[in-house]
C-alpha positions as CSV (number, residue, x, y, z in Angstrom):
1,X,14.4,-17.9,-15.4
2,X,12.5,-16.3,-18.2
3,X,12.3,-12.5,-18.3
4,X,12.9,-12.5,-14.5
5,X,10.0,-14.9,-13.8
6,X,10.9,-18.1,-11.9
7,X,9.2,-21.2,-10.6
8,X,9.3,-20.5,-6.9
9,X,7.5,-23.3,-5.2
10,X,5.7,-26.6,-5.8
11,X,3.2,-28.4,-3.5
12,X,3.9,-32.0,-4.5
13,X,1.9,-34.3,-2.2
14,X,-0.9,-32.4,-0.3
15,X,-2.2,-35.6,1.4
16,X,1.2,-36.7,2.6
17,X,1.8,-39.1,5.5
18,X,3.6,-36.5,7.6
19,X,1.2,-33.5,7.1
20,X,-1.5,-32.3,4.8
21,X,-2.4,-29.1,3.1
22,X,-5.9,-28.1,1.9
23,X,-5.1,-25.4,-0.6
24,X,-8.7,-24.7,-1.8
25,X,-10.3,-25.2,1.7
26,X,-12.9,-27.6,0.3
27,X,-12.5,-30.0,3.3
28,X,-10.7,-32.7,1.2
29,X,-6.9,-32.9,1.0
30,X,-6.2,-34.4,-2.4
31,X,-4.3,-34.0,-5.7
32,X,-6.7,-31.1,-6.5
33,X,-4.7,-29.1,-3.9
34,X,-1.4,-29.4,-5.8
35,X,0.0,-26.0,-6.9
36,X,2.8,-24.3,-8.7
37,X,3.9,-20.8,-7.8
38,X,5.7,-18.5,-10.2
39,X,7.1,-15.2,-9.2
40,X,8.5,-12.1,-10.9
41,X,11.9,-11.4,-9.3
42,X,12.4,-8.1,-11.1
43,X,12.7,-5.0,-9.0
44,X,11.1,-2.7,-11.5
45,X,9.6,-4.4,-14.5
46,X,6.1,-5.7,-15.0
47,X,5.9,-9.0,-17.0
48,X,2.9,-10.0,-19.1
49,X,2.7,-13.8,-18.7
50,X,-0.4,-14.2,-20.9
51,X,-0.2,-17.3,-23.0
52,X,2.8,-18.8,-21.1
53,X,2.7,-22.6,-20.7
54,X,3.5,-24.7,-17.7
55,X,3.5,-28.5,-17.2
56,X,5.4,-31.7,-16.8
57,X,6.9,-33.9,-19.5
58,X,4.2,-36.6,-19.4
59,X,1.9,-37.2,-22.4
60,X,-1.9,-36.7,-22.1
61,X,-4.0,-37.1,-20.0
62,X,-1.6,-35.4,-17.6
63,X,-2.2,-31.7,-17.6
64,X,-0.3,-28.9,-19.3
65,X,-1.7,-25.4,-18.7
66,X,-1.7,-22.1,-20.6
67,X,-2.0,-19.0,-18.5
68,X,-5.0,-16.9,-19.6
69,X,-4.8,-13.5,-21.3
70,X,-4.4,-10.4,-19.2
71,X,-2.3,-11.9,-16.4
72,X,0.5,-9.5,-15.4
73,X,3.1,-9.9,-12.6
74,X,4.3,-6.7,-11.2
75,X,7.8,-6.5,-9.5
76,X,8.0,-9.0,-6.6
77,X,4.5,-10.4,-7.3
78,X,3.7,-14.1,-7.4
79,X,0.8,-16.1,-8.7
80,X,-0.3,-19.6,-7.6
81,X,-1.6,-22.1,-10.2
82,X,-3.8,-24.6,-8.3
83,X,-4.6,-27.9,-10.0
84,X,-8.4,-27.6,-9.2
85,X,-9.3,-24.8,-6.9
86,X,-13.1,-24.9,-7.5
87,X,-13.3,-28.7,-7.4
88,X,-16.1,-31.1,-6.2
89,X,-15.1,-31.0,-2.6
90,X,-17.1,-31.4,0.6
91,X,-17.4,-27.6,1.3
92,X,-17.0,-25.7,-1.9
93,X,-20.1,-25.2,-4.0
94,X,-18.7,-25.2,-7.5
95,X,-21.4,-22.8,-8.7
96,X,-20.6,-20.3,-6.0
97,X,-16.8,-20.7,-5.8
98,X,-14.8,-17.5,-6.3
99,X,-11.1,-17.9,-7.1
100,X,-9.1,-15.4,-4.9
101,X,-6.8,-12.8,-6.4
102,X,-3.4,-14.2,-6.9
103,X,-4.6,-17.7,-7.7
104,X,-5.3,-19.3,-11.1
105,X,-7.5,-22.4,-11.3
106,X,-6.1,-24.9,-13.7
107,X,-9.4,-26.8,-13.4
108,X,-7.9,-30.3,-13.8
109,X,-10.2,-32.3,-11.5
110,X,-8.9,-35.7,-10.4
111,X,-5.7,-35.4,-12.6
112,X,-2.5,-35.6,-10.6
113,X,0.1,-33.3,-12.2
114,X,3.1,-33.5,-9.9
115,X,4.5,-37.0,-9.2
116,X,5.0,-37.7,-5.5
117,X,8.3,-39.5,-6.1
118,X,9.8,-37.1,-8.6
119,X,8.9,-35.1,-11.7
120,X,9.8,-32.0,-13.7
121,X,8.0,-28.7,-14.2
122,X,8.7,-26.6,-17.3
123,X,7.7,-23.0,-17.8
124,X,7.9,-21.5,-21.3
125,X,7.0,-18.1,-22.7
126,X,4.0,-17.5,-25.0
127,X,6.2,-18.0,-28.1
128,X,7.7,-21.2,-26.9
129,X,11.2,-19.8,-27.7
130,X,12.3,-19.6,-24.0
131,X,11.9,-22.1,-21.2
132,X,13.2,-23.1,-17.8
133,X,12.6,-26.3,-15.8
134,X,13.0,-27.6,-12.2
135,X,13.2,-31.2,-11.3
136,X,12.9,-33.0,-8.0
137,X,13.0,-36.6,-6.7
138,X,14.6,-39.1,-9.0
139,X,14.2,-37.1,-12.2
140,X,17.4,-35.7,-13.8
141,X,17.5,-32.7,-16.1
142,X,19.1,-34.7,-18.9
143,X,16.2,-37.2,-18.8
144,X,13.4,-34.7,-19.5
145,X,11.2,-35.5,-22.4
146,X,10.4,-32.5,-24.6
147,X,6.9,-33.7,-25.4
148,X,4.8,-30.9,-24.0
149,X,6.9,-27.7,-23.9
150,X,8.8,-26.5,-27.0
151,X,12.4,-25.3,-27.1
152,X,13.5,-26.9,-23.8
153,X,17.0,-25.7,-22.9
154,X,18.9,-28.1,-20.6
155,X,21.0,-25.1,-19.5
156,X,17.9,-23.6,-17.9
157,X,17.1,-26.7,-15.7
158,X,17.7,-26.8,-12.0
159,X,17.4,-29.8,-9.6
160,X,15.7,-29.1,-6.3
161,X,16.2,-32.4,-4.5
162,X,13.8,-34.6,-2.5
163,X,10.1,-33.8,-1.9
164,X,8.5,-34.0,1.5
165,X,4.9,-35.2,2.2
166,X,2.4,-32.4,2.5
167,X,5.0,-29.7,2.2
168,X,5.7,-27.1,-0.4
169,X,9.0,-27.7,-2.2
170,X,10.8,-24.3,-2.5
171,X,13.5,-23.2,-4.8
172,X,16.0,-23.2,-1.9
173,X,14.7,-26.2,0.0
174,X,11.6,-27.9,1.6
175,X,9.4,-26.0,4.1
176,X,6.4,-27.3,5.9
177,X,5.5,-23.8,7.0
178,X,5.4,-22.3,3.5
179,X,2.3,-20.5,2.3
180,X,1.9,-19.0,-1.2
181,X,1.9,-15.2,-1.6
182,X,-1.6,-14.2,-2.6
183,X,-2.5,-10.5,-3.0
184,X,-6.2,-9.9,-2.6
185,X,-8.8,-7.1,-2.9
186,X,-12.1,-7.3,-1.1
187,X,-14.1,-6.8,-4.3
188,X,-16.8,-9.4,-4.9
189,X,-17.4,-8.2,-8.4
190,X,-15.5,-6.1,-10.9
191,X,-16.9,-5.6,-14.4
192,X,-16.0,-3.5,-17.5
193,X,-18.3,-2.9,-20.5
194,X,-18.8,-0.6,-23.4
195,X,-20.7,2.6,-22.8
196,X,-22.2,4.8,-25.6
197,X,-20.0,5.0,-28.7
198,X,-16.5,4.6,-27.4
199,X,-16.3,4.7,-23.6
200,X,-15.8,2.1,-21.0
201,X,-18.0,1.8,-17.9
202,X,-16.3,0.2,-14.8
203,X,-18.3,-1.1,-11.8
204,X,-17.4,-3.0,-8.7
205,X,-19.2,-4.1,-5.6
206,X,-17.2,-4.3,-2.3
207,X,-18.6,-6.4,0.6
208,X,-16.9,-4.3,3.3
209,X,-15.1,-0.9,3.2
210,X,-14.2,-0.8,6.9
211,X,-10.5,-0.5,6.3
212,X,-10.4,1.1,2.8
213,X,-9.4,4.7,2.2
214,X,-9.5,4.9,-1.6
215,X,-9.7,3.1,-4.9
216,X,-7.4,4.0,-7.9
217,X,-8.5,2.9,-11.4
218,X,-5.5,1.8,-13.4
219,X,-5.4,1.3,-17.1
220,X,-3.0,0.3,-19.9
221,X,-3.4,0.0,-23.6
222,X,-2.6,-3.1,-25.7
223,X,0.8,-1.6,-26.7
224,X,1.8,-0.4,-23.2
225,X,3.7,-2.4,-20.7
226,X,2.9,-0.3,-17.6
227,X,-0.4,0.8,-16.0
228,X,-1.4,4.5,-15.6
229,X,-3.8,5.9,-12.9
230,X,-6.8,7.3,-14.8
231,X,-9.0,8.1,-11.8
232,X,-9.7,7.6,-8.1
233,X,-12.8,7.0,-6.0
234,X,-13.0,7.6,-2.2
235,X,-14.3,4.7,-0.2
236,X,-17.9,5.2,0.9
237,X,-19.9,4.1,3.9
238,X,-21.0,0.5,4.0
239,X,-24.6,-0.2,3.2
240,X,-26.6,-3.5,3.3
241,X,-25.2,-5.7,0.7
242,X,-22.0,-3.8,0.3
243,X,-20.8,-0.7,-1.5
244,X,-21.3,-0.1,-5.2
245,X,-18.8,2.0,-7.2
246,X,-18.6,3.1,-10.8
247,X,-16.1,4.9,-13.0
248,X,-16.3,6.0,-16.7
249,X,-13.2,5.9,-18.9
250,X,-13.8,8.5,-21.7
251,X,-10.7,7.8,-23.8
252,X,-9.9,4.1,-24.3
253,X,-7.7,3.2,-27.2
254,X,-8.4,1.0,-30.2
255,X,-7.4,-2.6,-29.4
256,X,-7.4,-4.4,-26.0
257,X,-7.7,-2.1,-23.0
258,X,-6.7,-3.6,-19.6
259,X,-8.1,-2.4,-16.3
260,X,-7.4,-3.1,-12.6
261,X,-8.3,-1.5,-9.2
262,X,-5.7,-0.6,-6.7
263,X,-7.1,-0.5,-3.1
264,X,-5.4,1.7,-0.5
265,X,-6.2,0.8,3.1
266,X,-6.3,3.3,6.0
267,X,-3.1,1.7,7.3
268,X,-1.4,2.4,3.9
269,X,-1.5,-1.2,2.6
270,X,-2.0,-1.7,-1.1
271,X,-3.8,-4.6,-2.9
272,X,-5.0,-5.2,-6.4
273,X,-8.1,-6.5,-8.1
274,X,-8.1,-9.1,-10.9
275,X,-7.3,-7.6,-14.3
276,X,-10.3,-7.1,-16.7
277,X,-9.9,-6.4,-20.4
278,X,-12.2,-5.1,-23.2
279,X,-11.7,-4.8,-26.9
280,X,-12.5,-1.4,-28.4
281,X,-12.4,-1.1,-32.1
282,X,-13.9,1.7,-34.2
283,X,-12.6,0.1,-37.4
284,X,-14.6,-3.2,-36.7
285,X,-11.5,-5.3,-36.8
286,X,-11.6,-8.9,-35.6
287,X,-8.9,-10.5,-33.5
288,X,-8.0,-14.2,-33.0
289,X,-6.2,-15.0,-29.8
290,X,-3.9,-16.6,-29.0
291,X,-2.1,-17.2,-32.3
292,X,-0.1,-20.0,-30.8
293,X,-2.1,-22.4,-28.7
294,X,-2.3,-25.8,-27.1
295,X,-5.9,-25.8,-25.9
296,X,-8.3,-23.3,-27.6
297,X,-8.7,-20.0,-29.5
298,X,-11.0,-17.1,-29.1
299,X,-12.6,-14.7,-31.7
300,X,-13.0,-11.1,-30.4
301,X,-14.6,-8.4,-32.4
302,X,-17.4,-5.7,-32.5
303,X,-20.2,-8.1,-33.4
304,X,-22.2,-10.4,-31.1
305,X,-22.0,-13.5,-33.4
306,X,-19.9,-15.1,-36.1
307,X,-19.8,-18.1,-38.3
308,X,-16.3,-19.7,-38.6
309,X,-14.7,-22.5,-40.6
310,X,-11.2,-24.0,-39.8
311,X,-8.8,-25.3,-42.5
312,X,-5.2,-26.5,-42.6
313,X,-2.7,-25.2,-45.1
314,X,-3.7,-28.0,-47.5
315,X,-7.3,-26.9,-47.5
316,X,-8.6,-29.7,-45.5
317,X,-11.7,-28.7,-43.5
318,X,-11.8,-29.4,-39.8
319,X,-14.6,-27.2,-38.6
320,X,-17.4,-26.3,-41.1
321,X,-19.7,-23.2,-40.5
322,X,-19.7,-23.3,-36.7
323,X,-21.8,-20.5,-35.2
324,X,-20.3,-18.9,-32.1
325,X,-20.8,-15.8,-30.0
326,X,-18.2,-13.0,-29.5
327,X,-15.3,-14.0,-27.1
328,X,-16.5,-17.6,-27.1
329,X,-13.7,-20.2,-26.6
330,X,-13.2,-22.8,-29.3
331,X,-11.4,-26.0,-28.4
332,X,-8.5,-27.1,-30.6
333,X,-8.1,-30.5,-28.8
334,X,-9.1,-32.4,-31.9
335,X,-6.6,-30.7,-34.2
336,X,-3.1,-32.1,-34.9
337,X,0.0,-30.0,-34.3
338,X,0.4,-27.5,-37.2
339,X,-0.7,-24.3,-39.0
340,X,-4.4,-23.5,-39.5
341,X,-6.6,-20.8,-41.1
342,X,-9.9,-19.6,-39.6
343,X,-12.5,-18.1,-42.0
344,X,-14.6,-15.7,-40.0
345,X,-17.9,-14.5,-41.4
346,X,-19.6,-11.6,-39.6
347,X,-22.8,-11.4,-41.8
348,X,-21.3,-9.3,-44.5
349,X,-17.6,-10.0,-44.8
350,X,-15.3,-13.0,-44.5
351,X,-11.9,-12.4,-42.9
352,X,-9.1,-14.9,-42.5
353,X,-6.9,-15.4,-39.5
354,X,-4.0,-17.8,-38.8
355,X,-3.0,-19.8,-35.7
356,X,-0.6,-22.5,-34.8
357,X,-1.5,-25.6,-32.7
358,X,1.4,-26.8,-30.7
């Protein structure tokens, strides 16, 4: 357990002999349907799991995954990491595929992550200083290789036992009737963007409002751990193509602002939208995230385009004058483990940021 977040369930062998489970509903039961569910067991605390890492102890090409920025688990909430939700299946059109709320697509097509006969799954926080593991099958805690996740603590390792074909392996035993907890909101689009000098315009399109009473707009600043309600919008009458809603936030703070929608149904049920984030900065500062990474980094700032170079601490150049757009991801897969400096030129000034490749 890390900050009350636990590994709750694993789908080991979706295409098992005894039964099958098509997680992504693409018409094909395969390794793409494997999933790992993590849950926040706290009764009152929200946990930000942005940048947390999860994976097994195999070397590449077997997948390790870093949870994207802006992912928060409220008390009792779970999130399901599916190996390849929008894969190349028989039903899903990858260009039209929408990942439901409560699911993260690891996007590792054709790469089995969880061994059918036994494996380990390790979860570590964003700093790599805390970790926990579960093992199943023939794998023992003391045999876990620390290749992929730093600071493995054998005291935080739990053995779950024997996997079953086509069934989710739960923390307290196997269950062929288990379905992951997925919270959903019937919003087909939810966007946030800058408006005028320092305001944020939110818009969302809902396909059907038949059972919705109201939408609450929730916001938190970069330094806050909890969301606050900043406005509410009553559900309207359905029109052809759905219902369009907007809301204007007049007072965002400098730094990263996080937004989500809380949907209240007529029956009193509550569901949440995906979290959206937007960087607001009157001082034109530039951010590099994450500062500890396994996969990639991102430059966020007030300008549309930058030119970057990447050096190690000995001054060796790994990326020379690469042009990129704001918020574009930069792969670090070709970099060795270590410390690096990024020189960021915005057209007038060069700034230097550091990150660590692990």
